[in-house]
py3Dmol code that shows the C-alpha trace and the ligand (Angstrom):
import py3Dmol

protein = """\
ATOM      1  CA  UNK A   1     -53.930 -45.421  -5.789  1.00  0.00           C
ATOM      2  CA  UNK A   2     -53.569 -41.655  -5.406  1.00  0.00           C
ATOM      3  CA  UNK A   3     -56.053 -39.890  -3.205  1.00  0.00           C
ATOM      4  CA  UNK A   4     -55.265 -36.529  -4.795  1.00  0.00           C
ATOM      5  CA  UNK A   5     -58.337 -35.009  -6.400  1.00  0.00           C
ATOM      6  CA  UNK A   6     -57.887 -33.586  -9.876  1.00  0.00           C
ATOM      7  CA  UNK A   7     -57.806 -29.789 -10.071  1.00  0.00           C
ATOM      8  CA  UNK A   8     -61.246 -28.694 -11.072  1.00  0.00           C
ATOM      9  CA  UNK A   9     -61.344 -26.700 -14.271  1.00  0.00           C
ATOM     10  CA  UNK A  10     -62.726 -23.114 -14.102  1.00  0.00           C
ATOM     11  CA  UNK A  11     -66.251 -22.813 -15.415  1.00  0.00           C
ATOM     12  CA  UNK A  12     -68.152 -19.874 -16.859  1.00  0.00           C
ATOM     13  CA  UNK A  13     -70.011 -19.284 -13.601  1.00  0.00           C
ATOM     14  CA  UNK A  14     -66.535 -19.208 -11.849  1.00  0.00           C
ATOM     15  CA  UNK A  15     -65.468 -16.428 -14.296  1.00  0.00           C
ATOM     16  CA  UNK A  16     -68.740 -14.571 -13.761  1.00  0.00           C
ATOM     17  CA  UNK A  17     -68.293 -14.717  -9.920  1.00  0.00           C
ATOM     18  CA  UNK A  18     -64.890 -13.060 -10.227  1.00  0.00           C
ATOM     19  CA  UNK A  19     -66.549  -9.671 -11.068  1.00  0.00           C
ATOM     20  CA  UNK A  20     -65.586  -7.156  -8.414  1.00  0.00           C
ATOM     21  CA  UNK A  21     -63.338  -9.813  -6.718  1.00  0.00           C
ATOM     22  CA  UNK A  22     -59.865 -10.081  -8.248  1.00  0.00           C
ATOM     23  CA  UNK A  23     -58.578  -9.247 -11.903  1.00  0.00           C
ATOM     24  CA  UNK A  24     -59.339 -12.023 -14.385  1.00  0.00           C
ATOM     25  CA  UNK A  25     -56.247 -13.128 -16.341  1.00  0.00           C
ATOM     26  CA  UNK A  26     -56.568 -14.523 -19.782  1.00  0.00           C
ATOM     27  CA  UNK A  27     -54.477 -15.175 -22.922  1.00  0.00           C
ATOM     28  CA  UNK A  28     -55.138 -16.722 -26.242  1.00  0.00           C
ATOM     29  CA  UNK A  29     -53.713 -20.139 -27.217  1.00  0.00           C
ATOM     30  CA  UNK A  30     -53.934 -22.196 -30.437  1.00  0.00           C
ATOM     31  CA  UNK A  31     -52.094 -25.365 -29.678  1.00  0.00           C
ATOM     32  CA  UNK A  32     -51.479 -27.905 -26.992  1.00  0.00           C
ATOM     33  CA  UNK A  33     -47.911 -26.980 -25.905  1.00  0.00           C
ATOM     34  CA  UNK A  34     -48.668 -23.280 -25.349  1.00  0.00           C
ATOM     35  CA  UNK A  35     -51.916 -24.196 -23.552  1.00  0.00           C
ATOM     36  CA  UNK A  36     -49.992 -26.460 -21.240  1.00  0.00           C
ATOM     37  CA  UNK A  37     -47.475 -23.630 -20.462  1.00  0.00           C
ATOM     38  CA  UNK A  38     -50.036 -20.858 -19.771  1.00  0.00           C
ATOM     39  CA  UNK A  39     -52.641 -23.073 -18.040  1.00  0.00           C
ATOM     40  CA  UNK A  40     -51.428 -22.610 -14.335  1.00  0.00           C
ATOM     41  CA  UNK A  41     -51.303 -18.826 -14.751  1.00  0.00           C
ATOM     42  CA  UNK A  42     -54.651 -17.931 -16.402  1.00  0.00           C
ATOM     43  CA  UNK A  43     -58.286 -18.084 -15.479  1.00  0.00           C
ATOM     44  CA  UNK A  44     -59.402 -18.779 -19.018  1.00  0.00           C
ATOM     45  CA  UNK A  45     -57.823 -19.492 -22.358  1.00  0.00           C
ATOM     46  CA  UNK A  46     -59.381 -18.138 -25.474  1.00  0.00           C
ATOM     47  CA  UNK A  47     -58.892 -20.049 -28.787  1.00  0.00           C
ATOM     48  CA  UNK A  48     -59.422 -16.859 -30.708  1.00  0.00           C
ATOM     49  CA  UNK A  49     -60.245 -16.707 -34.360  1.00  0.00           C
ATOM     50  CA  UNK A  50     -57.155 -14.442 -34.462  1.00  0.00           C
ATOM     51  CA  UNK A  51     -55.457 -17.689 -35.189  1.00  0.00           C
ATOM     52  CA  UNK A  52     -56.423 -17.161 -38.796  1.00  0.00           C
ATOM     53  CA  UNK A  53     -54.025 -14.128 -38.896  1.00  0.00           C
ATOM     54  CA  UNK A  54     -51.430 -15.241 -36.334  1.00  0.00           C
ATOM     55  CA  UNK A  55     -51.057 -18.917 -37.291  1.00  0.00           C
ATOM     56  CA  UNK A  56     -52.310 -19.146 -40.826  1.00  0.00           C
ATOM     57  CA  UNK A  57     -51.139 -15.724 -42.324  1.00  0.00           C
ATOM     58  CA  UNK A  58     -54.684 -14.725 -43.338  1.00  0.00           C
ATOM     59  CA  UNK A  59     -55.387 -10.982 -43.813  1.00  0.00           C
ATOM     60  CA  UNK A  60     -58.301 -10.995 -41.420  1.00  0.00           C
ATOM     61  CA  UNK A  61     -60.411 -13.302 -39.323  1.00  0.00           C
ATOM     62  CA  UNK A  62     -63.157 -13.432 -41.896  1.00  0.00           C
ATOM     63  CA  UNK A  63     -61.842 -16.559 -43.812  1.00  0.00           C
ATOM     64  CA  UNK A  64     -61.565 -18.651 -40.637  1.00  0.00           C
ATOM     65  CA  UNK A  65     -63.760 -21.723 -40.690  1.00  0.00           C
ATOM     66  CA  UNK A  66     -65.484 -23.879 -38.084  1.00  0.00           C
ATOM     67  CA  UNK A  67     -63.146 -26.825 -38.852  1.00  0.00           C
ATOM     68  CA  UNK A  68     -60.073 -24.659 -38.009  1.00  0.00           C
ATOM     69  CA  UNK A  69     -61.643 -23.542 -34.761  1.00  0.00           C
ATOM     70  CA  UNK A  70     -62.477 -27.176 -33.834  1.00  0.00           C
ATOM     71  CA  UNK A  71     -58.940 -28.438 -34.688  1.00  0.00           C
ATOM     72  CA  UNK A  72     -57.233 -25.798 -32.587  1.00  0.00           C
ATOM     73  CA  UNK A  73     -59.910 -25.837 -29.799  1.00  0.00           C
ATOM     74  CA  UNK A  74     -59.531 -29.570 -29.213  1.00  0.00           C
ATOM     75  CA  UNK A  75     -55.745 -29.257 -29.058  1.00  0.00           C
ATOM     76  CA  UNK A  76     -55.909 -26.497 -26.410  1.00  0.00           C
ATOM     77  CA  UNK A  77     -58.500 -28.587 -24.385  1.00  0.00           C
ATOM     78  CA  UNK A  78     -56.047 -31.423 -24.447  1.00  0.00           C
ATOM     79  CA  UNK A  79     -53.124 -29.350 -23.433  1.00  0.00           C
ATOM     80  CA  UNK A  80     -54.826 -27.673 -20.469  1.00  0.00           C
ATOM     81  CA  UNK A  81     -56.415 -28.963 -17.285  1.00  0.00           C
ATOM     82  CA  UNK A  82     -57.314 -26.039 -15.074  1.00  0.00           C
ATOM     83  CA  UNK A  83     -58.361 -22.969 -17.136  1.00  0.00           C
ATOM     84  CA  UNK A  84     -61.737 -22.533 -18.726  1.00  0.00           C
ATOM     85  CA  UNK A  85     -61.334 -22.954 -22.462  1.00  0.00           C
ATOM     86  CA  UNK A  86     -63.406 -20.536 -24.593  1.00  0.00           C
ATOM     87  CA  UNK A  87     -63.539 -21.139 -28.307  1.00  0.00           C
ATOM     88  CA  UNK A  88     -64.434 -18.256 -30.741  1.00  0.00           C
ATOM     89  CA  UNK A  89     -67.199 -18.854 -33.288  1.00  0.00           C
ATOM     90  CA  UNK A  90     -65.969 -17.855 -36.666  1.00  0.00           C
ATOM     91  CA  UNK A  91     -67.569 -15.425 -39.066  1.00  0.00           C
ATOM     92  CA  UNK A  92     -70.824 -16.657 -40.666  1.00  0.00           C
ATOM     93  CA  UNK A  93     -71.224 -19.611 -38.229  1.00  0.00           C
ATOM     94  CA  UNK A  94     -73.692 -17.949 -35.874  1.00  0.00           C
ATOM     95  CA  UNK A  95     -75.133 -14.686 -37.343  1.00  0.00           C
ATOM     96  CA  UNK A  96     -77.875 -16.215 -39.620  1.00  0.00           C
ATOM     97  CA  UNK A  97     -80.302 -17.424 -36.881  1.00  0.00           C
ATOM     98  CA  UNK A  98     -80.264 -18.672 -33.259  1.00  0.00           C
ATOM     99  CA  UNK A  99     -80.953 -22.238 -34.568  1.00  0.00           C
ATOM    100  CA  UNK A 100     -77.885 -22.221 -36.908  1.00  0.00           C
ATOM    101  CA  UNK A 101     -75.821 -20.679 -34.103  1.00  0.00           C
ATOM    102  CA  UNK A 102     -76.972 -23.420 -31.684  1.00  0.00           C
ATOM    103  CA  UNK A 103     -76.102 -26.146 -34.180  1.00  0.00           C
ATOM    104  CA  UNK A 104     -72.535 -24.806 -34.808  1.00  0.00           C
ATOM    105  CA  UNK A 105     -71.821 -23.979 -31.143  1.00  0.00           C
ATOM    106  CA  UNK A 106     -72.994 -27.407 -30.004  1.00  0.00           C
ATOM    107  CA  UNK A 107     -70.705 -28.942 -32.575  1.00  0.00           C
ATOM    108  CA  UNK A 108     -67.714 -26.879 -31.166  1.00  0.00           C
ATOM    109  CA  UNK A 109     -68.552 -27.812 -27.565  1.00  0.00           C
ATOM    110  CA  UNK A 110     -68.993 -31.573 -28.449  1.00  0.00           C
ATOM    111  CA  UNK A 111     -65.854 -31.814 -30.613  1.00  0.00           C
ATOM    112  CA  UNK A 112     -63.466 -29.723 -28.674  1.00  0.00           C
ATOM    113  CA  UNK A 113     -64.643 -30.284 -24.997  1.00  0.00           C
ATOM    114  CA  UNK A 114     -64.391 -26.486 -24.356  1.00  0.00           C
ATOM    115  CA  UNK A 115     -66.488 -24.940 -21.615  1.00  0.00           C
ATOM    116  CA  UNK A 116     -67.825 -21.841 -23.445  1.00  0.00           C
ATOM    117  CA  UNK A 117     -67.839 -20.112 -26.731  1.00  0.00           C
ATOM    118  CA  UNK A 118     -67.426 -16.438 -27.708  1.00  0.00           C
ATOM    119  CA  UNK A 119     -69.196 -14.484 -30.371  1.00  0.00           C
ATOM    120  CA  UNK A 120     -69.053 -11.014 -31.687  1.00  0.00           C
ATOM    121  CA  UNK A 121     -71.859  -8.430 -31.560  1.00  0.00           C
ATOM    122  CA  UNK A 122     -74.102  -6.590 -29.195  1.00  0.00           C
ATOM    123  CA  UNK A 123     -77.763  -5.683 -29.559  1.00  0.00           C
ATOM    124  CA  UNK A 124     -78.234  -7.599 -32.823  1.00  0.00           C
ATOM    125  CA  UNK A 125     -76.954 -10.872 -31.164  1.00  0.00           C
ATOM    126  CA  UNK A 126     -79.159 -10.615 -28.022  1.00  0.00           C
ATOM    127  CA  UNK A 127     -81.793 -12.995 -29.277  1.00  0.00           C
ATOM    128  CA  UNK A 128     -79.074 -15.628 -30.198  1.00  0.00           C
ATOM    129  CA  UNK A 129     -77.241 -15.297 -26.950  1.00  0.00           C
ATOM    130  CA  UNK A 130     -80.483 -15.833 -25.015  1.00  0.00           C
ATOM    131  CA  UNK A 131     -81.373 -18.859 -27.190  1.00  0.00           C
ATOM    132  CA  UNK A 132     -77.845 -20.331 -26.640  1.00  0.00           C
ATOM    133  CA  UNK A 133     -77.645 -19.820 -22.947  1.00  0.00           C
ATOM    134  CA  UNK A 134     -81.028 -21.296 -22.301  1.00  0.00           C
ATOM    135  CA  UNK A 135     -79.816 -24.372 -24.183  1.00  0.00           C
ATOM    136  CA  UNK A 136     -76.681 -25.041 -22.205  1.00  0.00           C
ATOM    137  CA  UNK A 137     -74.107 -23.001 -24.066  1.00  0.00           C
ATOM    138  CA  UNK A 138     -72.258 -20.425 -22.001  1.00  0.00           C
ATOM    139  CA  UNK A 139     -71.558 -17.380 -24.166  1.00  0.00           C
ATOM    140  CA  UNK A 140     -68.813 -14.801 -23.809  1.00  0.00           C
ATOM    141  CA  UNK A 141     -69.771 -11.684 -25.921  1.00  0.00           C
ATOM    142  CA  UNK A 142     -67.411  -9.282 -27.708  1.00  0.00           C
ATOM    143  CA  UNK A 143     -68.160  -5.644 -28.404  1.00  0.00           C
ATOM    144  CA  UNK A 144     -66.444  -2.450 -29.488  1.00  0.00           C
ATOM    145  CA  UNK A 145     -63.898  -3.265 -32.207  1.00  0.00           C
ATOM    146  CA  UNK A 146     -65.217  -6.483 -33.639  1.00  0.00           C
ATOM    147  CA  UNK A 147     -62.656  -7.773 -36.072  1.00  0.00           C
ATOM    148  CA  UNK A 148     -65.053  -9.944 -38.089  1.00  0.00           C
ATOM    149  CA  UNK A 149     -66.873  -6.646 -39.127  1.00  0.00           C
ATOM    150  CA  UNK A 150     -63.540  -5.224 -40.550  1.00  0.00           C
ATOM    151  CA  UNK A 151     -65.057  -4.687 -43.907  1.00  0.00           C
ATOM    152  CA  UNK A 152     -68.115  -2.673 -42.450  1.00  0.00           C
ATOM    153  CA  UNK A 153     -65.919  -0.731 -40.230  1.00  0.00           C
ATOM    154  CA  UNK A 154     -63.477   0.111 -42.985  1.00  0.00           C
ATOM    155  CA  UNK A 155     -60.445  -1.295 -40.977  1.00  0.00           C
ATOM    156  CA  UNK A 156     -59.535  -2.280 -37.486  1.00  0.00           C
ATOM    157  CA  UNK A 157     -60.663   1.045 -36.031  1.00  0.00           C
ATOM    158  CA  UNK A 158     -60.748   2.019 -32.344  1.00  0.00           C
ATOM    159  CA  UNK A 159     -64.336   2.547 -31.233  1.00  0.00           C
ATOM    160  CA  UNK A 160     -65.913   5.345 -29.120  1.00  0.00           C
ATOM    161  CA  UNK A 161     -63.249   8.019 -29.789  1.00  0.00           C
ATOM    162  CA  UNK A 162     -66.154  10.415 -30.064  1.00  0.00           C
ATOM    163  CA  UNK A 163     -68.626  10.628 -27.148  1.00  0.00           C
ATOM    164  CA  UNK A 164     -71.503  10.755 -29.616  1.00  0.00           C
ATOM    165  CA  UNK A 165     -70.740   7.058 -30.386  1.00  0.00           C
ATOM    166  CA  UNK A 166     -70.751   5.907 -26.820  1.00  0.00           C
ATOM    167  CA  UNK A 167     -74.572   5.271 -26.268  1.00  0.00           C
ATOM    168  CA  UNK A 168     -74.653   2.469 -29.035  1.00  0.00           C
ATOM    169  CA  UNK A 169     -71.691   0.684 -27.557  1.00  0.00           C
ATOM    170  CA  UNK A 170     -73.172   0.902 -23.989  1.00  0.00           C
ATOM    171  CA  UNK A 171     -76.375  -0.453 -25.325  1.00  0.00           C
ATOM    172  CA  UNK A 172     -74.410  -3.400 -26.843  1.00  0.00           C
ATOM    173  CA  UNK A 173     -72.936  -4.220 -23.616  1.00  0.00           C
ATOM    174  CA  UNK A 174     -76.183  -3.962 -21.695  1.00  0.00           C
ATOM    175  CA  UNK A 175     -78.017  -6.102 -24.343  1.00  0.00           C
ATOM    176  CA  UNK A 176     -75.559  -8.970 -24.066  1.00  0.00           C
ATOM    177  CA  UNK A 177     -75.650  -8.917 -20.310  1.00  0.00           C
ATOM    178  CA  UNK A 178     -79.414  -8.999 -20.397  1.00  0.00           C
ATOM    179  CA  UNK A 179     -79.405 -11.826 -22.887  1.00  0.00           C
ATOM    180  CA  UNK A 180     -77.321 -14.025 -20.479  1.00  0.00           C
ATOM    181  CA  UNK A 181     -73.678 -13.655 -21.535  1.00  0.00           C
ATOM    182  CA  UNK A 182     -71.357 -14.523 -18.652  1.00  0.00           C
ATOM    183  CA  UNK A 183     -68.609 -12.009 -19.656  1.00  0.00           C
ATOM    184  CA  UNK A 184     -67.908  -9.494 -22.457  1.00  0.00           C
ATOM    185  CA  UNK A 185     -64.674  -8.728 -24.261  1.00  0.00           C
ATOM    186  CA  UNK A 186     -64.233  -4.986 -24.736  1.00  0.00           C
ATOM    187  CA  UNK A 187     -61.895  -4.571 -27.593  1.00  0.00           C
ATOM    188  CA  UNK A 188     -60.250  -1.450 -29.040  1.00  0.00           C
ATOM    189  CA  UNK A 189     -62.243   1.331 -27.459  1.00  0.00           C
ATOM    190  CA  UNK A 190     -61.697   4.720 -25.760  1.00  0.00           C
ATOM    191  CA  UNK A 191     -60.501   4.109 -22.214  1.00  0.00           C
ATOM    192  CA  UNK A 192     -63.171   6.149 -20.317  1.00  0.00           C
ATOM    193  CA  UNK A 193     -65.881   4.290 -22.308  1.00  0.00           C
ATOM    194  CA  UNK A 194     -64.525   0.857 -21.223  1.00  0.00           C
ATOM    195  CA  UNK A 195     -64.356   2.040 -17.639  1.00  0.00           C
ATOM    196  CA  UNK A 196     -67.931   3.346 -17.752  1.00  0.00           C
ATOM    197  CA  UNK A 197     -69.260   0.084 -19.222  1.00  0.00           C
ATOM    198  CA  UNK A 198     -67.421  -1.920 -16.613  1.00  0.00           C
ATOM    199  CA  UNK A 199     -69.322  -0.024 -13.929  1.00  0.00           C
ATOM    200  CA  UNK A 200     -72.654  -0.266 -15.786  1.00  0.00           C
ATOM    201  CA  UNK A 201     -72.856  -4.112 -16.174  1.00  0.00           C
ATOM    202  CA  UNK A 202     -72.823  -6.870 -13.577  1.00  0.00           C
ATOM    203  CA  UNK A 203     -70.827  -9.306 -15.659  1.00  0.00           C
ATOM    204  CA  UNK A 204     -67.069  -9.152 -16.043  1.00  0.00           C
ATOM    205  CA  UNK A 205     -65.532  -7.070 -18.792  1.00  0.00           C
ATOM    206  CA  UNK A 206     -62.293  -8.428 -20.296  1.00  0.00           C
ATOM    207  CA  UNK A 207     -60.309  -5.626 -21.857  1.00  0.00           C
ATOM    208  CA  UNK A 208     -57.965  -5.696 -24.864  1.00  0.00           C
ATOM    209  CA  UNK A 209     -56.959  -2.159 -25.863  1.00  0.00           C
ATOM    210  CA  UNK A 210     -59.741  -0.940 -23.491  1.00  0.00           C
ATOM    211  CA  UNK A 211     -59.013  -0.005 -19.778  1.00  0.00           C
ATOM    212  CA  UNK A 212     -57.069  -1.028 -16.768  1.00  0.00           C
ATOM    213  CA  UNK A 213     -60.468  -0.707 -14.968  1.00  0.00           C
ATOM    214  CA  UNK A 214     -61.901  -3.649 -16.822  1.00  0.00           C
ATOM    215  CA  UNK A 215     -62.513  -6.669 -14.589  1.00  0.00           C
ATOM    216  CA  UNK A 216     -59.874  -8.658 -16.545  1.00  0.00           C
ATOM    217  CA  UNK A 217     -57.400  -8.443 -19.453  1.00  0.00           C
ATOM    218  CA  UNK A 218     -56.615 -10.495 -22.439  1.00  0.00           C
ATOM    219  CA  UNK A 219     -53.823 -10.416 -25.057  1.00  0.00           C
ATOM    220  CA  UNK A 220     -52.876 -12.495 -28.003  1.00  0.00           C
ATOM    221  CA  UNK A 221     -50.068 -14.803 -26.632  1.00  0.00           C
ATOM    222  CA  UNK A 222     -47.817 -14.402 -29.690  1.00  0.00           C
ATOM    223  CA  UNK A 223     -48.177 -10.555 -29.403  1.00  0.00           C
ATOM    224  CA  UNK A 224     -47.153 -10.394 -25.707  1.00  0.00           C
ATOM    225  CA  UNK A 225     -44.349 -12.817 -26.284  1.00  0.00           C
ATOM    226  CA  UNK A 226     -42.693 -10.664 -28.935  1.00  0.00           C
ATOM    227  CA  UNK A 227     -43.304 -13.204 -31.638  1.00  0.00           C
ATOM    228  CA  UNK A 228     -45.565 -11.038 -33.897  1.00  0.00           C
ATOM    229  CA  UNK A 229     -43.814  -8.882 -36.537  1.00  0.00           C
ATOM    230  CA  UNK A 230     -46.136  -5.847 -35.750  1.00  0.00           C
ATOM    231  CA  UNK A 231     -48.334  -5.212 -32.706  1.00  0.00           C
ATOM    232  CA  UNK A 232     -50.992  -2.647 -31.985  1.00  0.00           C
ATOM    233  CA  UNK A 233     -50.313   0.132 -29.434  1.00  0.00           C
ATOM    234  CA  UNK A 234     -52.226  -1.706 -26.698  1.00  0.00           C
ATOM    235  CA  UNK A 235     -49.817  -4.645 -26.574  1.00  0.00           C
ATOM    236  CA  UNK A 236     -47.048  -4.712 -24.000  1.00  0.00           C
ATOM    237  CA  UNK A 237     -44.284  -7.215 -25.035  1.00  0.00           C
ATOM    238  CA  UNK A 238     -43.455  -9.298 -21.955  1.00  0.00           C
ATOM    239  CA  UNK A 239     -40.888 -11.469 -23.853  1.00  0.00           C
ATOM    240  CA  UNK A 240     -38.738 -11.454 -26.893  1.00  0.00           C
ATOM    241  CA  UNK A 241     -39.443 -14.981 -28.236  1.00  0.00           C
ATOM    242  CA  UNK A 242     -39.079 -14.000 -31.871  1.00  0.00           C
ATOM    243  CA  UNK A 243     -35.454 -12.910 -31.239  1.00  0.00           C
ATOM    244  CA  UNK A 244     -34.770 -16.032 -29.125  1.00  0.00           C
ATOM    245  CA  UNK A 245     -36.151 -18.305 -31.947  1.00  0.00           C
ATOM    246  CA  UNK A 246     -34.084 -16.483 -34.543  1.00  0.00           C
ATOM    247  CA  UNK A 247     -30.926 -16.748 -32.385  1.00  0.00           C
ATOM    248  CA  UNK A 248     -31.465 -20.585 -31.868  1.00  0.00           C
ATOM    249  CA  UNK A 249     -32.140 -21.275 -35.549  1.00  0.00           C
ATOM    250  CA  UNK A 250     -29.005 -19.317 -36.624  1.00  0.00           C
ATOM    251  CA  UNK A 251     -27.008 -21.332 -34.074  1.00  0.00           C
ATOM    252  CA  UNK A 252     -28.477 -24.599 -35.394  1.00  0.00           C
ATOM    253  CA  UNK A 253     -27.762 -23.668 -39.033  1.00  0.00           C
ATOM    254  CA  UNK A 254     -24.126 -22.786 -38.183  1.00  0.00           C
ATOM    255  CA  UNK A 255     -23.656 -26.081 -36.207  1.00  0.00           C
ATOM    256  CA  UNK A 256     -25.118 -28.191 -39.113  1.00  0.00           C
ATOM    257  CA  UNK A 257     -22.893 -26.371 -41.717  1.00  0.00           C
ATOM    258  CA  UNK A 258     -19.728 -26.879 -39.599  1.00  0.00           C
ATOM    259  CA  UNK A 259     -20.660 -30.474 -38.555  1.00  0.00           C
ATOM    260  CA  UNK A 260     -20.784 -29.349 -34.933  1.00  0.00           C
ATOM    261  CA  UNK A 261     -24.150 -30.958 -34.676  1.00  0.00           C
ATOM    262  CA  UNK A 262     -25.028 -33.849 -34.168  1.00  0.00           C
ATOM    263  CA  UNK A 263     -22.375 -35.002 -31.724  1.00  0.00           C
ATOM    264  CA  UNK A 264     -22.003 -38.490 -30.180  1.00  0.00           C
ATOM    265  CA  UNK A 265     -24.607 -37.343 -27.593  1.00  0.00           C
ATOM    266  CA  UNK A 266     -27.275 -37.183 -30.336  1.00  0.00           C
ATOM    267  CA  UNK A 267     -26.699 -40.428 -32.209  1.00  0.00           C
ATOM    268  CA  UNK A 268     -27.197 -44.219 -31.453  1.00  0.00           C
ATOM    269  CA  UNK A 269     -24.357 -46.674 -30.859  1.00  0.00           C
ATOM    270  CA  UNK A 270     -24.378 -50.354 -31.636  1.00  0.00           C
ATOM    271  CA  UNK A 271     -24.874 -52.635 -28.558  1.00  0.00           C
ATOM    272  CA  UNK A 272     -21.876 -55.041 -28.022  1.00  0.00           C
ATOM    273  CA  UNK A 273     -23.892 -57.623 -26.093  1.00  0.00           C
ATOM    274  CA  UNK A 274     -26.096 -59.801 -28.353  1.00  0.00           C
ATOM    275  CA  UNK A 275     -29.710 -60.024 -27.148  1.00  0.00           C
ATOM    276  CA  UNK A 276     -31.550 -63.355 -26.816  1.00  0.00           C
ATOM    277  CA  UNK A 277     -33.821 -62.302 -29.629  1.00  0.00           C
ATOM    278  CA  UNK A 278     -30.896 -61.710 -31.976  1.00  0.00           C
ATOM    279  CA  UNK A 279     -29.257 -65.004 -30.937  1.00  0.00           C
ATOM    280  CA  UNK A 280     -32.463 -66.863 -31.868  1.00  0.00           C
ATOM    281  CA  UNK A 281     -32.550 -64.997 -35.166  1.00  0.00           C
ATOM    282  CA  UNK A 282     -28.970 -66.037 -35.977  1.00  0.00           C
ATOM    283  CA  UNK A 283     -29.798 -69.582 -34.998  1.00  0.00           C
ATOM    284  CA  UNK A 284     -32.824 -69.778 -37.244  1.00  0.00           C
ATOM    285  CA  UNK A 285     -30.630 -68.712 -40.301  1.00  0.00           C
ATOM    286  CA  UNK A 286     -27.911 -71.398 -39.352  1.00  0.00           C
ATOM    287  CA  UNK A 287     -25.142 -68.869 -38.383  1.00  0.00           C
TER     288      UNK A 287
END
"""
ligand_1 = """\
8
KIV
O -59.609 -13.694 -31.657
C -59.121 -13.225 -30.671
O -57.936 -13.589 -30.320
C -59.866 -12.336 -29.807
C -59.173 -11.558 -28.759
C -58.352 -10.564 -29.428
C -60.093 -11.114 -27.816
O -61.030 -12.246 -30.013
"""
view = py3Dmol.view(width=600, height=400)
view.addModel(protein, "pdb")
view.setStyle({"model": 0}, {"cartoon": {"style": "trace"}})
view.addModel(ligand_1, "xyz")
view.setStyle({"model": 1}, {"stick": {}})
view.zoomTo()
view.show()
């Protein structure tokens, strides 16, 4: 029997405790294999509702459903063992009332095994965040550019480019902190505003298109791998996986067409030695 203790998974309080300590590293993942690959390197994995656009080719995150989030969330939990898994609540699953939000968040936690959920919104979600956190649901908030509000914002627009807009976004960040969120994603906002908010709140800020001064950073995995056809300005491509896939597929197609694949290494031979099972079979049919 092994005496090795399993590596403990990061929890929401562990992420909260990292404020002011060391930068928090996070990425999105939507399926088990990528979760397994990134798990040793990140503190938390977000099963983002960006999966609607990235995996399912939807025009925005608005059509993403609870069932889609649960399917991908459970796969990511199965594929990982160390990082905290945070699952995004999709549009229209939590805004109506704290009670509706609790029912849907509880379903996500029960059916995926994730350790926290994320929802979009600031001041207007304060009551819901307080209701959820008092009932055992750790909440990561998300302010600034909130993609589920794309139709209200009139596009995926960077927030806080004019100083006159800062106070409302700062109020959002303070409201979610006060309500009990353990961290906040700051997405698509002017850099000095993200830096200011990071100083104002005592919970970690996780930047995406925000600031290097945030307490942590997150990117969509497919974007940073070079797999997405188009990426926003704030993405740094750390790999060229799209080009690698295309090269491998072109090589495969060529090998199939020229019959260079499969070779004898990829097919099964017939065994010369007759097994006892086969001998019995032959006996029973009188051969
Ligand atoms: O859905 C998502 O992937 C996100 C990140 C961009 C923060 O919310």
